[in-house]
C-alpha positions, 0 to 999 in steps of 0.5 A: 286811290286816284279820283277817276273821271270818265269822258267821251272823246269826239275831237280828232286831236283827243284821239292821239292820246288814245292811240298812245295809250293803246300802245302801252299794251299793243306796242306799235303793231299796226294790226292792233292799234286803232288809229286816230282817224278811225277812232274819230270816225267811230266817235262821230258816227254812232260809236264811242270812245270813252276815256278815263282821266286822272286829272288831265292824264288819260289812263284808260280807254274803251272803244265801241261801235254800233253793230247788228247780228249777221246771223239773222240777215233777213231781219231788218238791221234795227231789230238786231242792233247792238253795241260791239265793245271792241277795245279796252286798255288801262295803263299798267299802273292803274290796273286793279283799281276798278277803272275798267268797271267804270268804263263799262258802266259808262258804256251801259249808260250810253247804250241805255240813253240810245235805246240799245239793250245789248252790248257784245264783246269777246274775251279769252276764257282762260283769263280769270281777271277778265271773266271776273269783270265780264261775268261776275261784276257786270252780269254778262252771259255766254253760250258761244265758244269761238274757236281760234276766232282771230286765227292761230298766228300771233299777228296783232298779239291776238293769238297766244301759243297758237290759239285765239279762242274766245267766249262771246259775251252778251250784256243785256244792259236793261235786264234786272239781273244785270241791274242787281249785279251792278247795284248789289241788291242781290248778294253774290253767292260764294263757291261754298254756297254753290258746293253746299247746294251740290253743284258739281265741279265737272273738271276739278284740277289735279295738282302736281308740283303746285301746278294745276293739270286738267283731268282726262275724264269729265263728267256730264252733269245730271243737274242744272248747275255746274262748275268748270275750273280754269287755272287761276293764273293762266298767264303765269302758267303759260310763262312757266309751262307753255305745254301745260297751258296748251293742254288747258286750252284744249281741255277747256275748249272741249268742256265749254263746247260740250256744256254749251251743246247741252244747253248750259250758259255761263252765268257766274264766275268765282275766284276764291281760295279752295282746298288750300289753293287759289282756284277759279271756276265758271258757273254754268246754268241750264233748265234741262237736266241730262243723264250722267255719263263719262266723257273721255277727253284724252288726246291720242 
């Protein structure tokens, strides 16, 4: 494995390599690639462009900027200050080597040095690899589901199969829970441990022809922990059966919104073998219990 060094970029000429790196994922779509002059402005005005290098070769980039919570506009901006983590791209041949994790840790260090406690971003809730990084490894949480956040057309590559749903992540970088996740001082629980503690799977997938299908009736939990299943490899599923992928999108949208309305928060993610198959689950937690009932998510 390559030795990777993380460095902040400040000079305009450096930003050109960051633009080219973005194109490896986004192509030449002007809606998606952040231009060099914008990266330069962000890096020199309170934001950051963090780059991962293998020797002299840039292999990853993470872009963020200072923002404020617009839902509380009557409060002073400083009271709602946070970092917005907007863009992270890793070269295809370097993915799966923990480079994204290293970039996020560098972002955390930067936030802590500047006295910023919160970093926020969004991600597609059906992408297991992203959920594993954002929730499991980094200790992010989510309690907001953003339906078609970037619209329903594929401008800029942000909508897939007519949808751009996102989970909104909060990463409280100085929180003890985040510190324990990053340092490994508190061991992660396994799926078996959650199930042995009678944590219910509210939407266990049904398998037909080796493909996961969403169930129709979802159970409202009567405890403080629940597991929500997603396809373990959604992108491959979408290529093989786009209609089934759209069904999963509609299904998980409904389940997330229901659980969030009941006060649940995403606090963990598990991607493990279960019942002879590769499976993926979000863990959601709450303090208030609810009465058990059946909710029919069938579509007429």
